[in-house]
N, C-alpha and C positions, 0 to 999 in steps of 0.2 A: 426176601423175595416178594412177600405179600405187600410190603410197604411200597416197593417199586411198582408193582402192578396197580396199586391204588393211586399212586402219583400219576401214572400213565393215563388211567381212567379219568381222573380229575382234570388233567391237562387237556385231554381230548375233548372233554365236555366244555371246557373254557374256550378252546380255540374255535370249535365249530359254532359257537354261539356269539363270538365277538368279531372274528375276522370278516371284513367286508360288510359290516353291519349297516352302513348307510346305503349300500347298493342292493343288498339282498335282504328281504324280498324286494323285488323290483316294483317300484311304486310307493306311494305314501298315502295311507287312507285319511279321510277327514277326521276320524276319531284320533288317530295319531297326532295329526296337526293340532287338534283341539287340546289334547293333553299338553302338548308342548307350549302352545300359546297361553293356556291357563297358567302353567308354571312360570312363564315369562311375565305375564301380567301380575302374578302374585309377587314376583321379585321386584317389579318396578313400582307397584302401587299398593300391594297388600290386598288386592281385590282380584276376582276372576273376571272373565270377559264380559260378564253381565253386571259387574259393579258390586258383587257380593263380597264382603270381607271374610277371608279365610273360611270358605263355606264347608259345610259338612256334606254337601252334594253339589256336584258340578252340573249346572243346567245344560251346558254345552249347546246342542242343537234343539233342545226340547226333550231329549231322551234321558236326562238326569243320570249322569254317570256317577258311580261310586267314587269316593275321593282318593283312595289310597295311591293309585298310580300317579295321579296328578301331583300329589305331594312328594312322591318319590322322585319325580322328574325335576323338582325344584333345584336341588343341589347339582344335579347333572347339567341342567341348562345354565346354572350360575357359573359352572366351571368351563364348559365347552361352548357355550353360546346357544342360540336358538337354531338348531339344525337337526337333521334326521338322526345322526349318531347320538347326540345328547339325549334325545327323546327316547330312543330305543335302548340305550345302555342299561338303565335300571332293570329292564326285563331280561336282558342277556345275563346280567349278574345274578338275578333271581333264579333264572333257569339253571345256571351253574351251581348255585347254592342248593337247589333242589336235589341235584345229583349227590352232593356231599351229605345232606341231611338224610337222604334215602339210605345211604350206606350205613350211617350210624343208627338209624331206626331199626333196620333189619338186624344189625349186629347186636343191638341192645335187647330186642325181643326174642330172637331165635338163637342167639349165641352160636351163630353159624357164619364163619368168615367167608366161606365159599358162596353162600346165598347172598351175603351182603355185597360182595364184590360183583356178583352177577347182576343183582338188582341195579346197582349203580351203573354198571356197563350198559345194560339194556336201556336205561333212561338217558344215558349220555348219547347214544346213537339213535334214539327213538325218532322215527319219521313223523310222529305226532308231537313230540315235545320240542324238537329243534325249531320248526317253523314258528311255533307259538312263543318261543324264547327270543326270536330275532326281530320282532316288531313290538311296538308299544301296545301290546294286547293284554289287557288286564286279566283276561281269563287265565293267563299263565301264573299269576301271583299265587293262586291257591295251591299250585303243585309244589310250592315251597312251604307255604304257611301250614297246610294241612299235616304233612308228615312231621314238621317241626312241633306243632301243637301236640300231636299224638306222642312223639318221643318224650317231650317234656312232661306229658301227663303220666306216662308209665314210670318215668324216673321219679315223678312226684308221688306216685303210689308207694314207692319204696322210701322216698325221703320227701316229706311234705313241703319242703322249702321250694321245690320246683313247681308246685301247683299254681301259684299266682302267675308265674311266667307262662305256663300252659294256657291258663284261662285268658290271659292277655292276648296271646297269639290267636287262640280260637276267636276271641272277640274281634281282633283286628281283621281276621279273615272275612268277617261279615261286611267289611267295608272295602273288599277287594274286587269282587265280581258278583253279579246278581245270582248266579247259580250257587255260589258258596253260601249265601245267606239263607238258603232253604235247607241245605244239607248240614251245615255246621251244628245247629241246635239239636238236630236229630242224632247225629253221631256222638256229640258230647253227652247227650242224655243216655245213650246206650252205654258209653264208657263208664259213666257214673253209676248206673244201675249194676253193671257187671262187676265193678270193683268197690261197691259201697261198703263191704265188710272190711276192706283194707285201708279205708280212709278214716282217720280219726279227726275229731273236732279239736282244733287248736288254733293258734294265731295265724298260721299259714293258710289253713282252710278258710278261716274267717276273711282274710285278705282276698282270697280267691273269689269268695262269694261277693265281696264288695266290688272287685274288678269286673266280674261278669254283670253285676247289676248296673254299674255305671255305663259299660259298653252296650249292654242291652237297652238301657234307656236311650242312649244316643242312637242306637239302631232303630228303635221305634219312632224317635223324633225324625230321623232322616226319612223314614217311611212316609211320614206325613208331609214331607217336603217335596215328594214326587216320585221317589224310587219305588213306592208301592204300586204305582200305575204301570210299571214296566211289563209285568207278567200279563196284565189285562190288555195292554196295547199290542203285545206280540204273541199272545197265547192262543191255545186252541179254543178258548172260550169265545173268541170272535166268530167262530164258525158254528156256534150252537144252533142258530136259527135255521141252518141248512136242513136240520132234521124235519122241519115242518114241510119243506119242499118235497122231501122224500116221502113223507107221510101222505101228502096229497096225491102223489103219483100212485102209491099203493092203494089208496081208497078208490081212486079212479079206475084202478085195474081190478077192483072187486073185493079187496080185503075188507072185512067188517071194521067199522069205525073203532069199536072197543079194542079189538086185537091190535089194530094199527097204533092206538095210543099206548097200549101196554108195552109193545115191543119196539116202538119208535118214539122215544122221548129223549130229552136233552141229556139226562144222566147216562143212559146206555150209549147214546151216540158219542158223547165225549169220552166215556170210559173206553169204548172200542178204539177210538183214535189214539188215546193215551197208551193203551196196552200194545197196540200195533207198533207205535213209535218206540215205546220203551224196549220191547223185545228186539227191535231192529238194531239197537245199539250194542247188542251182544252177538249179532249175526256175523257170519263170515263176509257178507257183502260189505259191511262197514269196516270191520276190524282188519280184514285180509285183502279184499278185492278192490272195492270202489273207493273206500275212504270217504272224505267229506264231499258234499255235493258242490260247494262253492269254492272259488279260488281266493276268497278273502282270507285274511289272517295268514297270508303267505303259504297257504296249503296248496297241494297239487291234487285236484280231483283225479280219480282213477288210480290213485296210489293208496293202498291200505294203511291204516295208522299203526299196524303191527307188521313185523316181518313174518314170513311164513313159519319160521322156527319158533318165534314167540307164540304164535297161535297154537302150535303143537304143544308148547310148554304150558299154556293156559289150559288146554284140554287135559293135560296130564295132572295139573293142579286140581282141576274139578274132579277128576277120577279119584285121586288120592283123598280129597276132602270128603267125598261121598263114602269112601271106605273108612272114614274117621281115623286116618293114619296121621293127619297133621294135628299138632297141638298149638293152642294159643293163636288161632287164626280167625276167631269169630269176629273180631273188630275189623279185620280185612274183608271178610265176606259182607258184613253190614255196609262198609264203605263202598264196596263195588256195587252192591244192590241199590244203594241210595243214589249213587252218582248220576245215572241217566235220567232221573226224575225231572229235573228242570228242563232238560233238552226235550223230553217226551211231552212236556206240557206246552212247548213252544211251536209256533208255526214256522214254515220256511220251505225252501225248495227241496229239502232232503236232509240228510244227516249233517248236523252242525257240530263239527269237531270241537269248536271253541266252547259251546254250551255243555258239552260232555267232558271237557278237559279235567274236571274235578275227579275223574276216574283215575287220573295219574297222580302219584306213581303207584297207586294200589295195584293196577293191572300189571305193571312191570315187576312188582314184588311177587305177585301170584305167579307170574311167568317164571321168575327166577326159582321159586320154590319147586314148581313143577319140573323145571329144567334140571335142578340138582337131583331130584328123585330119578329122572330118566338117566342121567349120567351114572348114578350109583347102580341102577338096575342093569344098564348096558355093560358097565365095567365088570359087574359081578357075573352076569349070565354068559357074556361072550368072552370073559377073561381078558379084557383089554386093559392095558395100563391107563390109569386115569389121566396121566399127563398127555398121552397120545390122543385121547378122546378130547381133551381140552384144546389141544393144538388144532385138531380138525374143526372143532366148533368155532374157535376164534377165527380161523381162516375163512370159514363159511360166512360167519357174521360180518367180517370185514368186506367180503365180496358184496354181500347184500347192502352194506352201508355205502360202499362206493357207488353201487347201482342207484341208491336213493339220492346221493349227492349229485349225480348226473341229472336226475329228474329235477331236483330242486334248483340247481345252478343254471340249467339251460331251459328246461320245460317251463318252469314258473315264469321267467321273464317273457318267453316267447308266447305262451298261451294264456297266462293268467294275469299279466300286468294290467289289463283293463279293469279287472276286479279290484285292483289296488290303486285305481285312479292315477295310473302312470301318465306323466306328461304335464302335470300342473306346475312343477317347478320351472320347467322350460317356458311354459306359457306366461307365468308371472314375470320371469326375467325379461322376456321379450316385451311384454306390455309395459313394464317399468321403463324400458329403454325408449319407447316411442310415445308414451302417454302424454308427454308435454305438447305434442302436436294436435291433441284432440281435447275438445271441451266436454265430450260425453263418452263414457266408457261403459258399455253394456255387456253383462256376462250372463249366459244362460244358466238357469237353475238346474238344468239337466246334468250339469257337471258335478252334482252332488255336494251341497253345502260349499260352493266355490269361494264364499267370502273368507273362510278360514285359511285358505291357501294364500290369498292376497295379504292377509294379516301375518301369516307365518313366514312366507318367503319374501314379501315386499319389504318388511323391516322398516318401512317408512310410516307405518300406522302405529302411532303411540297408543299404548293400552288405554290411556285416558280418552283418546279420540274414539277408540273402539267401544269403550263403555258408554260414551255419550250416544253413539250410534245405536247400540243394542237396546237402549231405553225406548227407542221408537219401534222396536220389533214386537208388536203387541200380540203375543201368543195367548195370553190370558183372556184378552178381549175378542178372540176370534174362534173359529171352529177348527183350526188347524193345530197340529201337535208339533210339527217340525218347522224350523225357520224357513227352509226352502219351500214350504207349502204356502207361505204367504204370497199374495198376488205379486208383490214386488217389495223390495227393501233395499236400503243403501248402507254402504260402509265407506265413510270418507267420500272420495270422488267416484267410487264404483257403484253401479246400479245393477241389481240382480233381478232378472225378468224372465218370463217365458217368451221365447223368440217367436214373433209373428212377422215373417218376412214381408208379407204384403203391406204391413204398416211401417216397416223399417227400411225398405229398399231404397227410398229416396232420402235417407238421412244424410245430413251434411256434417262434416267435422266430427264424425262419430266412429268409434271403434267397437266392433261387435265380436264377442268371443263365444263360441258354441261348438257343438258336435257337428260333424260333416252332414249328417242327415237332416239337420235343421235348416240347411241352406239349399238353394237351387244350384245346379251344376255350373251355371255361367256367372256365378257371383265373383266379385273381385277379392280373391284371397291374397292377402299380403304375407301370410305366414302359415305354414302347416306344421303341426306337431305330430310326430309319428311314434307308434308303439315300437318296441325293440324288434318285432318281426316285420316291420315295414308298413303295417296297416296305419291308416290315417286316424289319429285320435282326436285332434282339436283343430278347428279352423279359426284364424284371426282375420276378420273381414273389415274392409273399409268401403262402404257403399259409394263414396264420392258423390254426394249430392246435397241439396238443401231440403228443408221442410221438417227438420227434427226439432227445431227450437220451440215449436208450439206445444210439444209434449211435456207434461208436468209430472215429475216423479216424487213430489213432496207428499 
């Protein structure tokens, strides 16, 4: 019976992560297209889009992505071609494997089949994990690598031959997503200190040390290549100088200068921001009510990342932990407490579910342990048969799951497709069909790194041509960080600019692509691209006039 339940859980996890993968989430982000084109470029030339041979860091748009997802996409793109399904498939499989590994991790450490099944089930239907598994979102990789590394570590404590594999997976995780590289070393250090008396010095532990030294060295080297600037470019440290503005206001309001300096300095200011954001990731607003702030990563704002019964289970876990009734959960607590740190150190519009994704599947495991405790308590105190209680729970959870699927299947395309840059495939297809009639094709930079879509969907841009073009995108010699922050740049015949209609309205033999708000109402629109809900997404415009030939884009 238990084996049949396990097969059902694994099958459910696989189906909801793979079916309709190219269509949902609706839209295809620049990051997804970039991972796909880098994989394609590596297959064709052995170099990424910037001409770097088998790089340790993907420069991408100037944001320096960690390399693991790009390399995982290589075999998929090789088999299925350069398309959305191929680029997203590695993550769907990783999400499925995360469910499998979570089951075996809980079973190994707690020797509790019920808790293992419930942990896997909660992750399989998770409104947090499912969307992150269905796009080419590298944040999801750690939800598989972290539990796998911990499982291998504890098996290695019993049998040291597993330790090199554990250390390898821990090291690999540091090349998956930026949040992971801050948490992995801390969690590994805790595990080593907690189990130091159980680990003996032998061949396997020596190999483990060698593995972590090699991967650690590569990690430090990749940091020097640009990944170390990620936190500085998107972190709360960017707001540090705001404290001086507040200090001036306080002094002007009569606060003594010395007191203003003592209580209004950078350290206290940033610590207050960090603490506020850190605590918020454990709040019911994020976990239960509002969920992520943005609709990127296929998420649905306004939908909590936990079901209400999961949240109750988590509270139950916290209560039992405080009473010290749980055994062998210190590693889980440390994991949960460390997980929100990268997200709390980052800036943004609000809760970033992707940056806190490393909290999974720890929070589902904690929820499952709390749930089993409640089931046992209710069954005992109310003298209910355990099977009836399980039937009621499964029925309730499936109702909640169906409710979430409705949100994801219909609300995400209708409301959040703009966040996922919906419409670029249709745009590129149309432009490709008419571009032979024009000598100039201008694309607005407001379409968010639009060049990668013309490379990804156009399929006429050979990676060698792309690499020759990217050599002229001088990020190092300018004050900008991102490619689309350059004043203008070119890829093959396409020119990417900031649209100034007053300068372009008389352009002849020119096709201009941009957002509707970038054009006047009476412009000659030859094609409109619409979001799924009918809103206008992109205009393709032909001004029909002369006077453009004098403009120089070289």
